[in-house]
Short mmCIF file of the C-alpha atoms (twelve columns), coordinates in Angstrom:
data_MODEL
# 
_entry.id   MODEL 
# 
loop_
_atom_site.group_PDB 
_atom_site.id 
_atom_site.type_symbol 
_atom_site.label_atom_id 
_atom_site.label_alt_id 
_atom_site.label_comp_id 
_atom_site.label_asym_id 
_atom_site.label_seq_id 
_atom_site.Cartn_x 
_atom_site.Cartn_y 
_atom_site.Cartn_z 
_atom_site.pdbx_PDB_model_num 
ATOM 1   C CA . UNK A 1   131.500 71.425 105.359 1 
ATOM 2   C CA . UNK A 2   131.361 72.995 108.885 1 
ATOM 3   C CA . UNK A 3   129.102 75.825 109.463 1 
ATOM 4   C CA . UNK A 4   129.781 78.596 112.145 1 
ATOM 5   C CA . UNK A 5   127.259 79.290 115.000 1 
ATOM 6   C CA . UNK A 6   127.269 82.886 116.424 1 
ATOM 7   C CA . UNK A 7   126.417 82.384 119.639 1 
ATOM 8   C CA . UNK A 8   126.241 86.159 120.215 1 
ATOM 9   C CA . UNK A 9   122.995 86.856 117.997 1 
ATOM 10  C CA . UNK A 10  120.478 87.880 120.209 1 
ATOM 11  C CA . UNK A 11  116.610 88.713 119.721 1 
ATOM 12  C CA . UNK A 12  115.469 91.406 121.045 1 
ATOM 13  C CA . UNK A 13  111.889 91.389 122.071 1 
ATOM 14  C CA . UNK A 14  109.482 94.460 120.449 1 
ATOM 15  C CA . UNK A 15  106.764 95.818 122.543 1 
ATOM 16  C CA . UNK A 16  103.572 95.374 120.921 1 
ATOM 17  C CA . UNK A 17  104.798 92.713 118.474 1 
ATOM 18  C CA . UNK A 18  102.330 90.075 120.030 1 
ATOM 19  C CA . UNK A 19  99.471  92.622 119.821 1 
ATOM 20  C CA . UNK A 20  99.932  93.350 116.181 1 
ATOM 21  C CA . UNK A 21  100.052 89.705 115.507 1 
ATOM 22  C CA . UNK A 22  96.662  89.408 117.548 1 
ATOM 23  C CA . UNK A 23  95.630  92.207 115.513 1 
ATOM 24  C CA . UNK A 24  95.895  90.100 112.140 1 
ATOM 25  C CA . UNK A 25  95.326  86.776 113.177 1 
ATOM 26  C CA . UNK A 26  92.144  87.590 115.072 1 
ATOM 27  C CA . UNK A 27  89.791  88.352 112.487 1 
ATOM 28  C CA . UNK A 28  91.159  85.522 110.346 1 
ATOM 29  C CA . UNK A 29  90.234  83.518 113.360 1 
ATOM 30  C CA . UNK A 30  86.903  84.334 113.884 1 
ATOM 31  C CA . UNK A 31  85.928  84.178 110.218 1 
ATOM 32  C CA . UNK A 32  86.713  80.574 110.513 1 
ATOM 33  C CA . UNK A 33  84.973  79.941 113.878 1 
ATOM 34  C CA . UNK A 34  81.735  81.820 112.874 1 
ATOM 35  C CA . UNK A 35  82.266  80.192 109.158 1 
ATOM 36  C CA . UNK A 36  82.032  76.572 110.789 1 
ATOM 37  C CA . UNK A 37  79.633  77.258 113.422 1 
ATOM 38  C CA . UNK A 38  77.435  78.710 110.139 1 
ATOM 39  C CA . UNK A 39  78.015  75.565 108.863 1 
ATOM 40  C CA . UNK A 40  77.050  73.656 111.585 1 
ATOM 41  C CA . UNK A 41  73.566  75.394 111.772 1 
ATOM 42  C CA . UNK A 42  73.245  74.812 107.620 1 
ATOM 43  C CA . UNK A 43  73.609  70.855 108.258 1 
ATOM 44  C CA . UNK A 44  71.702  70.532 111.221 1 
ATOM 45  C CA . UNK A 45  68.847  72.259 109.327 1 
ATOM 46  C CA . UNK A 46  69.238  70.155 106.923 1 
ATOM 47  C CA . UNK A 47  69.119  66.635 108.772 1 
ATOM 48  C CA . UNK A 48  65.774  68.434 110.574 1 
ATOM 49  C CA . UNK A 49  64.093  68.787 107.500 1 
ATOM 50  C CA . UNK A 50  65.057  65.393 106.031 1 
ATOM 51  C CA . UNK A 51  63.869  64.104 109.237 1 
ATOM 52  C CA . UNK A 52  60.599  65.753 109.336 1 
ATOM 53  C CA . UNK A 53  59.776  65.111 105.874 1 
ATOM 54  C CA . UNK A 54  60.540  61.230 106.423 1 
ATOM 55  C CA . UNK A 55  57.730  61.346 109.131 1 
ATOM 56  C CA . UNK A 56  55.149  63.166 106.938 1 
ATOM 57  C CA . UNK A 57  55.825  60.757 103.947 1 
ATOM 58  C CA . UNK A 58  55.709  57.985 106.150 1 
ATOM 59  C CA . UNK A 59  52.202  58.893 107.289 1 
ATOM 60  C CA . UNK A 60  51.058  60.261 104.381 1 
ATOM 61  C CA . UNK A 61  52.094  56.362 102.775 1 
ATOM 62  C CA . UNK A 62  49.739  54.921 105.015 1 
ATOM 63  C CA . UNK A 63  47.216  57.278 105.454 1 
ATOM 64  C CA . UNK A 64  46.440  58.302 102.075 1 
ATOM 65  C CA . UNK A 65  42.676  59.591 103.109 1 
ATOM 66  C CA . UNK A 66  44.456  62.738 104.675 1 
ATOM 67  C CA . UNK A 67  44.812  64.313 101.217 1 
ATOM 68  C CA . UNK A 68  41.114  64.406 101.591 1 
ATOM 69  C CA . UNK A 69  41.608  66.577 104.448 1 
ATOM 70  C CA . UNK A 70  43.913  69.144 102.814 1 
ATOM 71  C CA . UNK A 71  46.795  67.142 104.645 1 
ATOM 72  C CA . UNK A 72  46.134  69.029 107.765 1 
ATOM 73  C CA . UNK A 73  47.032  65.575 109.924 1 
ATOM 74  C CA . UNK A 74  50.230  65.218 107.823 1 
ATOM 75  C CA . UNK A 75  51.307  69.101 108.075 1 
ATOM 76  C CA . UNK A 76  50.732  68.743 111.979 1 
ATOM 77  C CA . UNK A 77  53.157  65.978 112.212 1 
ATOM 78  C CA . UNK A 78  55.529  67.463 110.143 1 
ATOM 79  C CA . UNK A 79  55.436  70.772 111.864 1 
ATOM 80  C CA . UNK A 80  55.500  69.025 115.361 1 
ATOM 81  C CA . UNK A 81  58.719  67.072 114.016 1 
ATOM 82  C CA . UNK A 82  60.472  70.003 112.937 1 
ATOM 83  C CA . UNK A 83  59.434  71.847 116.302 1 
ATOM 84  C CA . UNK A 84  61.078  69.405 118.757 1 
ATOM 85  C CA . UNK A 85  64.464  70.095 117.331 1 
ATOM 86  C CA . UNK A 86  63.599  73.490 117.755 1 
ATOM 87  C CA . UNK A 87  63.135  74.716 113.988 1 
ATOM 88  C CA . UNK A 88  59.941  76.535 112.962 1 
ATOM 89  C CA . UNK A 89  58.543  75.248 109.609 1 
ATOM 90  C CA . UNK A 90  55.264  76.867 107.791 1 
ATOM 91  C CA . UNK A 91  52.520  75.275 106.335 1 
ATOM 92  C CA . UNK A 92  53.401  77.260 102.843 1 
ATOM 93  C CA . UNK A 93  56.790  75.498 102.868 1 
ATOM 94  C CA . UNK A 94  56.096  71.787 102.596 1 
ATOM 95  C CA . UNK A 95  55.095  70.698 99.277  1 
ATOM 96  C CA . UNK A 96  53.410  67.652 98.297  1 
ATOM 97  C CA . UNK A 97  53.204  65.432 95.453  1 
ATOM 98  C CA . UNK A 98  52.176  62.127 93.552  1 
ATOM 99  C CA . UNK A 99  49.809  61.328 96.198  1 
ATOM 100 C CA . UNK A 100 47.683  59.152 96.793  1 
ATOM 101 C CA . UNK A 101 46.757  56.288 94.831  1 
ATOM 102 C CA . UNK A 102 47.893  53.297 96.159  1 
ATOM 103 C CA . UNK A 103 51.103  51.666 94.344  1 
ATOM 104 C CA . UNK A 104 52.106  54.880 93.533  1 
ATOM 105 C CA . UNK A 105 54.993  57.122 95.403  1 
ATOM 106 C CA . UNK A 106 54.147  59.546 96.995  1 
ATOM 107 C CA . UNK A 107 56.600  62.647 97.794  1 
ATOM 108 C CA . UNK A 108 56.933  65.591 100.839 1 
ATOM 109 C CA . UNK A 109 59.314  68.376 99.961  1 
ATOM 110 C CA . UNK A 110 60.402  71.193 102.897 1 
ATOM 111 C CA . UNK A 111 62.414  74.138 102.294 1 
ATOM 112 C CA . UNK A 112 63.268  76.705 104.580 1 
ATOM 113 C CA . UNK A 113 65.387  79.811 104.395 1 
ATOM 114 C CA . UNK A 114 68.448  80.105 106.697 1 
ATOM 115 C CA . UNK A 115 69.610  83.300 107.630 1 
ATOM 116 C CA . UNK A 116 73.806  82.926 108.009 1 
ATOM 117 C CA . UNK A 117 76.002  84.750 111.167 1 
ATOM 118 C CA . UNK A 118 78.067  86.066 107.967 1 
ATOM 119 C CA . UNK A 119 75.047  86.539 105.623 1 
ATOM 120 C CA . UNK A 120 75.777  90.340 105.000 1 
ATOM 121 C CA . UNK A 121 79.413  89.477 104.803 1 
ATOM 122 C CA . UNK A 122 79.149  86.645 101.847 1 
ATOM 123 C CA . UNK A 123 76.290  89.151 100.008 1 
ATOM 124 C CA . UNK A 124 79.181  91.762 100.253 1 
ATOM 125 C CA . UNK A 125 81.780  89.798 98.711  1 
ATOM 126 C CA . UNK A 126 79.142  88.561 95.802  1 
ATOM 127 C CA . UNK A 127 79.198  84.754 97.197  1 
ATOM 128 C CA . UNK A 128 75.497  84.459 98.225  1 
ATOM 129 C CA . UNK A 129 72.437  86.500 96.661  1 
ATOM 130 C CA . UNK A 130 70.889  86.007 100.100 1 
ATOM 131 C CA . UNK A 131 69.699  83.539 102.723 1 
ATOM 132 C CA . UNK A 132 70.674  79.985 101.657 1 
ATOM 133 C CA . UNK A 133 67.672  77.749 100.754 1 
ATOM 134 C CA . UNK A 134 67.636  74.446 102.276 1 
ATOM 135 C CA . UNK A 135 65.410  71.925 100.609 1 
ATOM 136 C CA . UNK A 136 64.627  68.133 101.361 1 
ATOM 137 C CA . UNK A 137 62.333  65.786 99.563  1 
ATOM 138 C CA . UNK A 138 61.583  62.578 100.759 1 
ATOM 139 C CA . UNK A 139 59.498  59.572 98.287  1 
ATOM 140 C CA . UNK A 140 58.066  56.493 99.423  1 
ATOM 141 C CA . UNK A 141 55.564  53.994 98.043  1 
ATOM 142 C CA . UNK A 142 51.734  54.444 99.255  1 
ATOM 143 C CA . UNK A 143 50.553  51.548 100.987 1 
# 
């Protein structure tokens, strides 16, 4: 079978065509880029919370007497670790459990609400009910 190719077909450039294409694709591209940035911020926040909880539980497992002081040194250590990475943790966001008898596990749980750049858009679409709560918990045996 032989196909004829018509060499006389010409494509005319429509003025403003590129502008219309950009107007259609730009919002979609911006949503993808901002969504990726939000996901990255959530991921970094989770890593920082995990590291801070790990530092706190490590300190508490080797210094169980801090419970008598109201966990003040442990809370300061957790807040300093998170602050070094640019995240502020309130003392009320830190929960201790299982402390502090030797041989038992102690747990430090940290929660933080993360605001998203696309938070209002996602709420209007019904995908989220507000800020996303990120939680990290770490356990270690008291020495």
